[in-house]
C-alpha positions as CSV (number, residue, x, y, z in Angstrom):
1,M,168.1,80.4,139.7
2,Q,165.0,80.1,137.3
3,P,162.5,77.5,138.3
4,G,162.7,76.2,135.0
5,F,166.2,74.6,135.9
6,L,165.0,73.0,138.9
7,Y,161.9,71.7,137.4
8,L,164.4,70.1,134.6
9,L,166.6,68.2,136.9
10,L,163.5,67.1,138.7
11,H,162.2,65.5,135.5
12,I,165.2,64.3,133.7
13,P,164.9,60.3,133.2
14,V,167.1,58.2,135.4
15,T,168.0,54.6,135.0
16,K,166.1,52.1,136.3
17,S,167.3,50.0,139.2
18,R,168.9,46.9,138.1
19,Y,168.3,45.2,141.1
20,D,165.1,44.3,143.4
21,L,164.8,45.7,147.1
22,F,167.5,44.3,149.3
23,E,168.8,41.7,146.6
24,M,172.4,43.4,146.4
25,T,175.6,41.4,146.1
26,K,178.4,42.5,149.0
27,K,180.1,44.4,146.1
28,Q,177.0,46.8,145.4
29,Q,176.4,47.3,149.0
30,H,179.9,48.1,149.6
31,V,180.1,50.3,146.3
32,L,176.7,52.0,148.1
33,I,178.2,52.5,151.1
34,V,181.0,54.7,149.7
35,I,178.7,56.5,147.5
36,L,176.3,57.5,150.6
37,G,179.3,58.4,152.9
38,F,180.9,60.6,150.6
39,I,177.0,62.2,150.0
40,A,176.8,62.6,153.3
41,A,180.8,63.8,154.2
42,L,179.4,66.8,152.1
43,G,178.0,68.3,155.2
44,P,181.0,68.4,157.7
45,F,183.3,69.1,154.8
46,S,181.2,72.4,154.1
47,I,181.5,73.4,157.7
48,D,184.7,72.2,158.9
49,M,187.3,73.1,155.8
50,Y,186.5,77.2,155.7
51,L,186.6,77.3,159.7
52,P,190.6,78.2,159.5
53,G,190.0,80.7,156.7
54,F,187.2,83.0,159.4
55,P,190.3,85.5,160.0
56,A,191.5,85.8,156.1
57,I,187.5,86.3,155.6
58,A,187.4,89.1,157.6
59,K,190.5,90.7,156.8
60,D,189.4,90.4,152.7
61,L,185.8,91.2,153.5
62,N,186.7,93.9,155.8
63,T,184.6,92.6,158.6
64,D,184.9,91.2,161.8
65,D,184.5,87.5,163.4
66,A,181.1,88.1,164.6
67,H,179.8,89.1,161.0
68,V,182.1,86.0,159.8
69,S,180.6,83.3,162.3
70,L,176.9,84.7,160.8
71,T,177.8,82.7,157.8
72,L,177.9,79.7,160.2
73,T,174.6,80.8,161.8
74,T,172.7,81.0,158.1
75,Y,174.1,77.6,157.3
76,F,172.7,75.6,160.1
77,I,169.5,77.6,159.6
78,G,169.9,76.7,155.8
79,I,170.1,73.1,156.8
80,S,167.3,72.8,159.5
81,V,164.8,74.3,157.0
82,G,166.0,73.0,153.6
83,Q,165.8,68.9,155.2
84,L,162.1,70.0,155.5
85,I,161.3,70.9,151.7
86,Y,163.5,67.8,150.5
87,G,161.6,65.2,152.4
88,P,158.2,65.5,150.4
89,L,160.0,66.0,147.4
90,L,162.4,62.5,148.1
91,D,159.0,60.7,148.7
92,R,157.6,62.2,145.1
93,F,160.1,62.0,142.8
94,G,162.4,59.3,144.1
95,R,165.7,59.8,145.7
96,K,168.2,60.5,142.7
97,K,166.3,63.4,141.0
98,P,166.2,65.7,144.1
99,L,169.7,64.6,145.1
100,L,171.2,66.0,141.6
101,A,168.8,69.1,142.2
102,G,170.0,69.8,145.4
103,L,173.5,69.2,144.7
104,A,173.5,71.4,141.4
105,I,172.0,74.4,143.8
106,Y,175.4,73.6,145.9
107,A,177.4,73.9,143.2
108,L,176.4,77.4,141.9
109,A,176.1,78.6,145.8
110,A,179.7,77.1,146.0
111,L,180.7,79.5,143.2
112,G,178.8,82.3,144.6
113,C,180.6,81.9,147.8
114,A,183.5,82.2,146.1
115,W,182.9,85.7,144.2
116,A,181.4,87.0,147.5
117,P,182.2,90.9,147.2
118,N,181.2,91.3,150.6
119,I,180.1,89.7,154.3
120,W,176.6,90.2,153.6
121,W,176.9,88.5,149.7
122,L,178.8,85.3,151.5
123,I,176.2,85.0,154.3
124,G,172.9,84.8,151.8
125,M,175.2,82.2,149.5
126,R,176.3,80.2,152.7
127,L,172.2,80.1,153.4
128,I,172.0,79.0,149.7
129,L,174.8,76.4,149.9
130,A,173.0,74.7,152.6
131,L,169.9,74.4,151.0
132,G,171.2,72.6,148.1
133,G,173.6,70.6,150.1
134,C,171.4,69.6,152.8
135,V,169.6,67.0,150.4
136,G,172.2,64.8,150.9
137,M,171.5,64.1,154.3
138,V,167.9,63.6,154.0
139,A,168.6,61.7,150.5
140,Y,171.1,59.0,152.4
141,S,169.1,57.8,155.0
142,A,166.2,57.6,153.0
143,I,168.2,55.0,150.8
144,I,169.6,53.2,153.4
145,R,165.8,52.7,155.1
146,D,164.8,51.4,151.2
147,R,167.7,49.4,150.4
148,F,168.7,47.7,153.5
149,P,166.4,45.1,156.0
150,V,165.2,46.7,159.2
151,D,167.6,44.7,160.9
152,E,170.9,45.8,159.1
153,V,169.8,49.7,159.0
154,A,171.8,50.4,162.3
155,K,174.9,48.8,161.0
156,V,175.0,50.4,157.6
157,F,174.8,53.9,159.2
158,S,177.7,52.7,161.3
159,S,179.6,52.0,158.0
160,I,178.5,55.1,156.6
161,L,180.1,57.1,159.4
162,L,183.6,55.4,159.1
163,V,183.3,56.7,155.3
164,M,181.6,60.4,156.4
165,G,183.8,60.4,159.8
166,V,187.2,61.5,157.9
167,A,185.9,65.0,157.0
168,P,185.9,66.7,160.2
169,I,189.7,64.8,160.4
170,I,191.2,65.9,157.1
171,A,188.9,69.3,156.9
172,P,190.2,71.8,158.8
173,T,193.8,70.7,157.7
174,L,192.7,70.8,153.9
175,G,191.1,74.6,155.0
176,G,194.2,75.5,156.1
177,F,196.0,74.4,153.4
178,F,193.8,76.0,150.8
179,T,193.8,79.6,152.9
180,G,197.4,79.9,153.1
181,N,198.4,78.7,150.0
182,L,195.8,79.8,147.7
183,G,193.7,82.3,149.5
184,W,190.0,81.4,151.2
185,R,188.1,81.6,148.3
186,S,189.6,78.5,146.9
187,I,188.1,76.3,149.4
188,F,184.3,77.3,147.3
189,I,186.2,76.3,144.0
190,F,187.0,73.0,145.9
191,L,183.8,72.8,147.2
192,F,182.3,73.5,143.8
193,I,184.4,71.0,142.0
194,I,183.4,68.1,144.9
195,A,179.8,68.7,144.1
196,L,180.2,68.4,140.5
197,V,182.3,64.7,141.1
198,L,179.4,63.5,143.4
199,M,176.8,64.7,140.9
200,T,178.6,62.5,138.2
201,V,178.8,59.7,140.5
202,I,175.5,59.7,141.2
203,H,174.3,60.5,137.8
204,F,176.0,57.3,136.8
205,F,176.4,54.8,139.5
206,L,173.8,55.2,142.5
207,E,170.8,53.3,141.7
208,E,167.4,55.1,141.8
209,S,165.8,52.9,145.2
210,K,162.5,54.5,145.1
211,G,160.4,55.3,141.6
212,H,158.2,58.1,141.2
213,D,155.2,58.5,143.2
214,K,152.3,60.6,141.8
215,E,150.1,59.7,145.1
216,V,152.3,61.8,147.4
217,S,151.0,65.3,147.1
218,L,153.2,68.7,147.1
219,K,150.3,70.7,148.3
220,P,151.1,72.7,151.3
221,G,148.2,71.3,153.1
222,S,149.6,67.7,152.2
223,I,153.1,68.0,153.0
224,A,151.5,68.7,156.5
225,V,149.7,65.9,157.1
226,N,152.4,64.0,156.2
227,Y,155.0,65.3,158.7
228,A,152.1,65.5,161.7
229,A,151.5,61.6,160.7
230,V,155.3,61.6,161.5
231,L,155.5,63.5,164.4
232,R,152.6,61.2,165.9
233,N,154.9,58.3,165.5
234,S,155.9,57.7,169.1
235,D,158.8,55.5,168.4
236,F,160.1,58.3,165.8
237,M,159.4,61.0,168.3
238,L,161.2,58.8,171.4
239,Y,164.1,58.0,169.5
240,G,164.6,60.8,167.2
241,L,164.7,63.3,169.7
242,S,167.0,61.1,172.3
243,G,169.2,60.8,169.0
244,S,169.1,64.6,168.3
245,I,169.7,65.8,171.7
246,A,172.7,63.2,172.2
247,M,174.4,64.7,168.8
248,A,173.8,68.1,170.2
249,I,176.9,67.0,172.3
250,M,179.3,67.3,169.6
251,F,177.8,70.6,168.7
252,A,178.5,71.7,172.2
253,Y,182.1,70.2,171.6
254,V,182.8,71.8,168.5
255,S,181.7,75.2,170.0
256,G,183.5,74.9,172.9
257,I,187.0,73.2,172.3
258,P,189.1,75.5,170.9
259,F,188.5,78.1,173.4
260,V,189.1,75.3,176.5
261,L,192.1,73.5,174.9
262,M,194.2,76.4,173.2
263,K,193.3,79.2,175.9
264,L,192.6,77.7,178.6
265,Y,195.1,74.7,178.5
266,G,197.3,76.8,176.2
267,V,197.8,74.0,173.7
268,S,199.4,74.9,170.0
269,E,197.0,75.2,167.0
270,T,199.2,72.2,165.8
271,T,198.1,70.1,169.0
272,F,195.0,71.1,168.7
273,G,194.6,70.2,165.1
274,W,196.1,66.5,166.4
275,M,193.8,66.3,169.7
276,F,190.7,66.9,167.4
277,G,191.3,64.3,164.9
278,I,192.0,61.9,167.8
279,N,188.3,62.8,169.2
280,A,186.8,62.5,165.3
281,F,188.7,58.9,165.2
282,G,187.2,58.2,168.9
283,F,183.5,58.9,167.5
284,I,184.3,56.9,164.1
285,A,185.7,53.9,166.3
286,G,182.6,53.5,168.3
287,S,180.1,53.6,165.4
288,Q,182.4,50.4,163.9
289,L,182.8,48.6,167.2
290,N,179.1,49.4,167.7
291,R,178.3,47.7,164.1
292,Y,180.1,44.4,165.5
293,L,178.4,44.1,168.8
294,L,175.1,44.3,167.1
295,N,175.6,40.9,166.0
296,R,175.4,39.8,169.5
297,F,173.2,42.5,171.1
298,D,169.7,43.8,170.6
299,V,170.1,47.6,169.0
300,V,167.5,48.7,171.8
301,S,169.6,47.2,174.5
302,L,172.7,47.9,173.2
303,T,171.6,51.6,172.8
304,L,170.0,52.2,176.1
305,R,173.4,51.0,177.9
306,T,175.7,52.8,176.1
307,S,173.7,56.0,177.1
308,F,173.8,54.9,180.6
309,I,177.6,54.5,180.4
310,Q,177.9,57.7,178.8
311,L,175.9,59.6,181.0
312,I,177.6,58.3,184.1
313,L,180.8,59.4,182.3
314,T,179.8,63.1,182.0
315,V,178.5,63.4,185.5
316,I,182.1,62.5,186.6
317,F,183.4,64.9,183.8
318,M,181.1,67.4,185.4
319,I,182.2,67.0,189.0
320,G,186.0,67.2,187.7
321,V,185.8,70.3,185.9
322,W,183.3,71.7,188.6
323,Q,185.3,71.0,191.5
324,Y,188.9,70.2,190.7
325,E,191.1,71.5,187.9
326,L,191.4,68.5,185.7
327,P,194.9,67.7,184.2
328,L,194.9,68.0,180.2
329,P,195.5,64.1,180.1
330,V,192.6,63.2,182.3
331,F,190.0,66.2,180.6
332,A,191.1,64.7,176.9
333,V,190.7,61.0,178.0
334,L,187.0,61.9,179.3
335,L,186.2,63.7,176.2
336,F,187.6,61.3,174.0
337,C,185.2,58.3,175.8
338,V,181.9,60.6,175.6
339,L,182.6,60.7,172.0
340,F,183.2,57.2,171.3
341,L,180.1,56.3,172.8
342,L,178.4,59.0,170.9
343,G,179.5,56.8,168.0
344,F,177.1,54.0,169.2
345,I,173.8,56.5,169.9
346,N,174.0,58.2,166.9
347,P,173.3,55.4,164.2
348,N,171.4,53.4,166.7
349,S,168.9,56.2,167.3
350,T,168.6,57.0,163.9
351,A,167.9,53.8,162.6
352,L,165.2,53.1,165.3
353,S,163.5,56.5,164.6
354,L,162.9,55.0,160.8
355,R,162.0,51.4,161.7
356,S,158.5,51.4,161.8
357,F,158.1,53.5,158.7
358,S,157.1,52.2,155.1
359,S,156.1,55.2,153.6
360,N,156.4,58.9,154.4
361,I,160.3,57.3,154.9
362,G,161.7,60.7,153.2
363,S,159.8,63.2,155.3
364,A,160.8,61.1,158.4
365,S,164.6,61.5,157.7
366,A,163.8,65.1,156.9
367,M,162.3,65.7,159.9
368,N,164.8,63.8,161.9
369,G,167.9,65.7,160.3
370,S,165.8,68.8,161.0
371,F,165.6,67.5,164.4
372,K,169.4,67.4,164.7
373,M,170.5,70.3,163.4
374,G,167.6,72.6,164.7
375,A,169.3,70.9,168.3
376,G,172.8,71.6,167.2
377,A,172.0,75.3,166.0
378,A,170.4,76.2,169.7
379,I,173.2,74.5,171.6
380,S,175.5,76.1,169.9
381,A,174.0,79.5,170.4
382,L,173.6,78.5,174.0
383,M,177.2,77.9,174.1
384,G,177.5,81.8,173.8
385,V,175.3,82.8,176.2
386,L,176.3,80.7,178.8
387,Y,180.3,81.4,178.7
388,D,181.6,82.6,181.3
389,G,185.4,81.8,180.3
390,T,185.8,78.3,182.3
391,K,185.2,74.5,181.0
392,L,181.9,74.6,182.9
393,P,179.3,75.6,180.1
394,M,180.5,72.8,177.7
395,V,180.8,70.2,179.9
396,L,177.4,71.0,181.8
397,L,175.4,71.3,178.4
398,I,177.6,68.0,177.7
399,F,175.9,66.1,181.1
400,L,172.6,67.7,180.2
401,M,172.1,66.2,176.4
402,S,173.3,63.2,177.8
403,L,170.9,62.4,180.5
404,I,168.0,63.6,178.5
405,S,169.0,61.5,175.9
406,F,169.3,58.6,178.4
407,V,165.8,59.7,179.8
408,L,164.0,59.1,176.2
409,L,165.6,56.0,175.3
410,L,164.5,54.8,178.4
411,I,160.8,55.8,177.9
412,A,161.6,54.1,174.8
413,G,162.7,51.1,176.0
414,R,160.0,50.8,178.6
415,K,157.1,51.0,175.9
416,A,158.7,48.5,173.7
417,R,159.1,46.1,176.5
418,L,155.4,46.8,178.0
419,I,154.1,45.8,173.9
420,K,156.1,42.7,174.2
421,K,154.2,41.9,177.4
422,Q,151.0,42.5,175.9
423,A,151.7,40.7,172.8
424,A,152.6,37.5,174.8
425,Y,149.5,37.5,176.6
426,R,147.2,37.9,173.5
């Protein structure tokens, strides 16, 4: 890709916002949430949709499963690194221009994947695909923080999960359909079309939430200073890390559950698909119940309580797997409950990590996303190292992530109470 192409995309004029910050009608809010939800769903779609095509990719490109799995590894690397690149761009050029530029890169990379002549080309194209598509993961959280009051942000993140949560439910099924009927390359043609549709919707219907800011420097030294300022924010570190580690539970689950259900419990591929979908529904349902409970409970206390309940469940889960041969229904219910509670922790911790920022929001969102993908990639790799042919490694990692996340939330909660007490004495 030529540098001039990216430059033009970042400098094309965009429609000036027709409404001021926080002054949206309910209809405008709903439209914005749906658009942002589809932008956020592009990431899960890019992962889950092509998983059923792994055997076909290996056969067509004359390689093995291990090399095909590298296309997933490079994708996670691209997401982790790419978000750190887009953070400063979103703060400098606004939200809309980098979003369009990233999706343009994604679209071209999707075509590159579809035309891959060998596995190494596909591995490289998947890296570029991630570098383009990860802009949505940074932009949607930054736009939410721009557009909504601080006390509404956690609810909006929960609403976004309702839209984006559809992706892991339908993506594997769609991927299987495309692979079986049109070949695995058609999956990337479909992703190319999705990117074009998203670019069209963003151009015509997404209002800019932050204008061009020439004071934001793109010099490496200045970018490093901005990220250092984000990392010095204790709320960001505590809530950002706790949320990232909690979300690593999802990566441990995704990495280990096919083996556990199909090999150890012997369920069919169809049953596995249904169970995977039910668990995804549980995650979404938790996020939606969270949205309503936030009307009654403080976001900090609600997050801490749900994290504590999740920790207790994971202790029971681990003991059950370690000491007993859990029947499939018991195993499935415990796993569902853990993922259901994750639907509370994920949006709330994200909102809490960003609440103290009035500037550098793009950089903070990027760092937050990079934390999550980095933790996810590490846990996925650790799953491979700990693999011993039993259910224990997956459940053990789920327990450890739940424990660490709860401890960080506990520290953050005590810090918040201490600040309140100090303010009361003054």
